[in-house]
C-alpha positions in Angstrom: 48.7 75.5 -73.8 48.9 76.4 -70.1 51.5 74.8 -67.9 50.1 71.9 -66.0 52.3 71.9 -62.9 54.6 74.6 -61.5 57.3 74.6 -58.8 56.2 75.9 -55.4 57.5 76.0 -51.8 56.0 74.2 -48.8 57.1 75.0 -45.3 57.3 71.9 -43.1 56.6 72.3 -39.4 58.8 70.6 -36.8 55.7 70.2 -34.6 53.5 68.1 -36.9 51.7 65.4 -35.1 51.9 61.8 -36.4 49.1 59.2 -36.0 51.6 56.4 -36.6 50.4 55.8 -40.2 52.7 53.6 -42.3 52.8 55.3 -45.8 55.8 53.3 -47.1 55.5 51.7 -50.5 53.8 52.2 -53.8 50.5 54.1 -54.2 48.5 53.7 -57.4 45.6 55.8 -58.6 44.5 58.9 -60.6 45.2 62.6 -60.9 42.3 64.8 -62.1 42.3 68.3 -63.5 39.5 70.5 -64.9 40.3 73.4 -67.2 38.0 75.3 -69.5 35.1 73.0 -68.8 37.2 70.0 -69.8 38.1 67.3 -67.3 41.4 65.5 -67.7 42.4 62.2 -66.1 46.0 60.9 -65.6 47.5 57.8 -64.2 49.3 58.7 -61.0 51.7 56.9 -58.6 53.6 57.7 -55.4 56.6 55.8 -54.1 57.3 56.7 -50.4 60.0 56.0 -47.9 59.0 57.0 -44.4 61.1 58.1 -41.4 59.0 59.0 -38.4 56.3 61.3 -39.8 58.5 62.6 -42.7 58.3 61.2 -46.2 60.8 61.2 -49.1 60.2 59.6 -52.5 58.9 60.2 -55.9 55.8 60.7 -58.0 55.0 59.6 -61.6 52.3 60.8 -63.9 51.5 59.8 -67.4 48.8 60.4 -70.0 45.9 58.1 -69.5 46.0 56.9 -73.1 49.7 57.1 -73.7 52.0 55.8 -70.8 55.1 56.9 -72.7 54.3 60.5 -72.1 55.2 60.9 -68.4 57.0 62.8 -65.7 58.8 61.5 -62.7 59.5 63.9 -59.8 61.3 64.0 -56.6 59.2 64.8 -53.6 59.1 65.3 -49.8 56.2 65.4 -47.4 55.0 64.9 -43.9 52.1 63.4 -41.9 50.0 66.0 -40.0 47.3 64.2 -38.0 45.1 62.5 -40.6 46.6 64.4 -43.5 49.6 64.0 -45.8 51.2 67.2 -46.9 53.5 66.9 -49.9 55.6 68.9 -52.4 57.4 67.9 -55.5 60.9 69.5 -55.6 62.3 68.7 -59.1 61.8 66.7 -62.3 63.9 63.5 -62.4 62.8 62.3 -65.8 60.1 63.2 -68.4 58.8 62.8 -71.9 56.7 65.5 -73.5 54.3 66.2 -76.4 55.0 69.3 -78.4 54.1 72.5 -76.6 53.7 70.6 -73.3 55.4 71.2 -69.9 55.0 69.1 -66.8 54.9 71.4 -63.8 55.6 70.7 -60.1 52.7 70.5 -57.7 51.9 70.4 -54.0 48.9 69.4 -52.0 47.2 68.1 -48.8 45.7 64.6 -49.0 43.4 63.0 -46.5 44.5 59.6 -45.1 41.6 57.1 -44.9 41.6 53.4 -44.0 38.6 51.3 -45.2 38.8 47.6 -44.6 41.9 46.3 -46.4 43.0 49.5 -48.2 44.5 52.8 -47.2 44.0 55.8 -49.4 45.2 59.4 -50.0 42.7 61.8 -51.5 42.6 65.6 -51.8 43.4 68.6 -53.8 46.6 69.8 -55.5 47.7 73.1 -57.0 50.8 74.9 -58.2 52.5 77.7 -56.3 52.2 80.3 -59.1 48.6 79.8 -60.0 49.4 79.4 -63.7 47.7 76.0 -64.1 44.3 74.7 -63.2 44.2 72.9 -59.9 42.8 69.4 -59.5 42.6 66.4 -57.2 44.5 63.1 -56.5 43.1 59.7 -55.5 45.6 56.9 -54.8 45.6 53.8 -52.6 47.4 50.7 -51.6 46.7 47.5 -49.6 46.5 48.0 -45.9 47.9 45.5 -43.5 46.6 45.8 -40.0 49.7 46.2 -37.7 50.2 43.4 -35.2 49.8 44.9 -31.7 52.7 44.1 -29.6 51.6 42.5 -26.3 53.7 43.3 -23.3 54.7 40.5 -21.1 55.2 41.1 -17.3 57.3 38.8 -15.2 56.7 38.7 -11.5 59.3 36.8 -9.5 60.9 36.4 -6.1 61.2 34.0 -3.2 59.0 32.9 -0.4 60.8 32.3 3.0 60.1 32.4 6.7 61.9 34.7 9.1 64.9 32.3 9.3 65.1 32.5 5.4 64.0 28.9 5.1 62.5 28.3 1.6 58.8 27.5 1.8 56.5 25.3 -0.2 53.9 27.9 -1.1 51.1 28.5 -3.6 50.7 32.0 -5.1 47.6 33.2 -6.9 47.3 36.4 -8.9 43.9 38.0 -9.1 42.3 41.1 -10.6 38.7 42.2 -10.0 38.3 39.0 -7.9 39.1 36.9 -11.0 41.9 34.4 -11.0 44.6 35.5 -13.6 47.5 33.1 -12.8 48.8 30.6 -10.2 52.3 29.5 -9.3 54.1 27.2 -6.9 57.4 27.8 -5.3 60.5 25.7 -5.9 60.8 23.6 -2.7 64.6 23.8 -2.8 65.0 27.6 -2.9 61.5 29.1 -2.5 61.7 30.7 -5.9 58.5 31.5 -7.9 57.6 33.2 -11.1 54.4 34.4 -12.7 54.2 35.5 -16.3 51.2 37.5 -17.5 50.1 39.9 -20.3 48.8 42.8 -18.1 45.5 44.2 -19.0 44.7 45.9 -15.7 46.6 48.2 -13.4 45.6 46.7 -10.0 46.3 43.1 -9.0 46.3 41.1 -5.8 48.9 38.4 -5.0 47.8 35.8 -2.3 50.6 33.7 -0.8 49.7 30.6 1.1 51.8 27.9 2.8 50.6 25.2 5.3 51.2 26.3 8.9 51.8 30.0 8.0 49.5 33.0 8.0 48.7 33.9 4.3 49.7 37.2 2.8 47.4 39.4 0.8 49.6 41.8 -1.3 48.2 44.6 -3.5 50.2 45.1 -6.7 49.9 48.1 -8.9 51.3 47.7 -12.5 52.4 50.6 -14.7 52.5 50.6 -18.5 56.3 50.3 -18.8 57.7 47.8 -16.3 58.4 44.3 -17.6 59.8 42.7 -14.5 58.8 43.0 -10.8 60.8 41.3 -8.1 58.8 40.7 -4.9 59.9 38.5 -2.0 57.5 37.3 0.7 58.2 36.4 4.3 55.5 34.3 5.9 54.9 34.1 9.7 54.3 30.7 11.3 51.0 30.0 13.1 52.6 29.4 16.5 51.7 30.4 20.1 53.0 33.8 21.1 53.6 35.0 17.5 52.4 38.5 16.7 51.1 39.0 13.2 50.3 42.4 11.7 47.2 42.6 9.4 48.8 44.9 6.9 45.8 45.2 4.6 43.1 45.8 7.3 42.4 49.5 6.8 39.9 52.0 8.3 38.4 55.3 7.3 40.8 57.9 8.7 39.9 58.8 12.3 37.0 56.3 12.3 36.3 52.6 13.0 34.7 52.0 9.6 36.5 49.3 7.6 37.5 50.0 4.1 36.5 47.6 1.4 40.0 46.4 0.7 40.2 45.1 4.3 37.9 42.1 3.7 40.2 39.8 1.8 42.7 39.8 4.6 40.0 39.5 7.3 38.7 36.5 5.3 42.2 35.0 5.5 42.0 35.3 9.3 38.6 33.7 9.3 39.8 30.7 7.2 42.9 30.3 9.5 40.7 30.2 12.6 38.3 27.7 10.9 41.2 25.4 9.9 42.7 25.6 13.4 39.7 25.1 15.7 41.8 25.1 18.9 43.4 28.4 18.1 42.6 31.5 20.2 43.8 35.0 19.4 44.1 38.4 20.9 43.3 41.4 18.6 45.5 44.4 19.4 44.6 47.9 18.2 47.2 50.7 17.8 47.0 54.3 16.6 49.6 57.1 16.0 50.7 58.9 19.2 49.7 62.3 17.7 46.4 63.7 19.1 44.5 63.3 22.3 45.6 60.0 24.1 42.1 59.3 25.3 40.6 59.7 21.9 43.4 57.5 20.4 42.7 54.8 23.0 39.0 54.8 22.3 39.6 54.6 18.6 41.9 51.6 18.8 39.4 49.9 21.1 36.5 50.5 18.7 38.5 49.2 15.7 39.4 45.9 17.3 35.8 45.5 18.4 34.7 46.1 14.8 37.1 43.3 13.6 35.9 40.9 16.4 32.3 41.5 15.3 33.2 40.6 11.7 34.9 37.4 12.8 31.8 36.4 14.9 29.5 37.1 12.0 31.6 34.6 10.0 31.1 31.8 12.5 34.1 32.3 14.8 33.2 31.7 18.4 33.4 34.8 20.6 35.3 33.0 23.4 38.2 32.5 20.9 38.8 36.2 20.6 40.3 38.6 23.1 40.8 42.3 22.7 43.5 44.8 23.7 43.7 48.5 22.9 46.9 50.5 23.2 46.1 53.8 21.5 49.4 55.5 20.6 51.4 54.0 23.5 53.4 51.5 21.4 54.4 53.3 18.2 56.7 51.6 15.7 58.1 55.0 14.5 58.4 57.8 17.0 59.2 60.6 14.6 59.1 61.5 10.9 56.3 62.7 8.7 52.7 61.7 8.9 53.2 59.4 5.9 56.2 57.8 7.6 54.2 57.3 10.8 51.4 55.4 9.1 53.0 52.2 10.3 51.8 53.2 13.8 48.2 52.9 12.8 47.7 49.2 12.7 45.9 46.1 13.9 47.8 43.0 15.0 46.8 39.6 16.5 48.7 37.4 18.9 48.2 33.6 18.9 47.4 32.6 22.5 
């Protein structure tokens, strides 16, 4: 009678790729072998302990009609993509019939998940080719892993320039949809917002009575769990100069970018809520370039904002304009990126 299983050697790669399958536990099924036109079927079992994408454990095979005739073998293996590669290394225990030898096998088995079961199926063979090869089909219950949901904490304080805590409302939005809302602690100005982030881009709007609201663009990565962001609001008082940080233009042009409109709408709302308020829009550019061109660009940009305010029912006589070109830079040296602060629009309450 030919040997059924023979010892072989399987080289394991250190670069095998894991799909995060959990192969731990007991696998039950069948081992099949065809020889001389006769098909044989055996009861078969794997017991695995998994570390990363490497497997250690044992296998057990017994005759289909006589469980007392069996072999238990030590094995090692690894996950390679959607496949499980294994080798049996030695016999741990066995019982034989006369003229029978259990031989050691190896193989590559496909990992498949169907509904509530995970299966391993594929072919096996021995390393010397002395026994007929066959196939293995085993499975076990599959429990869908619970996806860990990341929680993001956004916290900080809302003060004025004198570090006085403010009673403020903060709203967090994404794609113009309200995600969360928070109020500050009136004693210390502290706030916190807790979300389970699903998007990368958010907007925080900070509003307090008597202060110009802030519109802050927040970009969230896939790792951060805590963001600390403090806000300083500017009072709506005569003579106060307020920079419109999120009013942006196409470079070198007076066309407003889409992300400018939420902050312009804040200005519209403030003017509607304070009907006696008059403002002066002030346009600035960087000092690099032709001074006349810079002056004209700053003038055209504040005109564009004024037209937007008028279209939103703000009386023209409530809006004055001033253009300074590059004559009042915030930063007089540095890189182009550092000098971006020079390109700005501000308004002064008259």
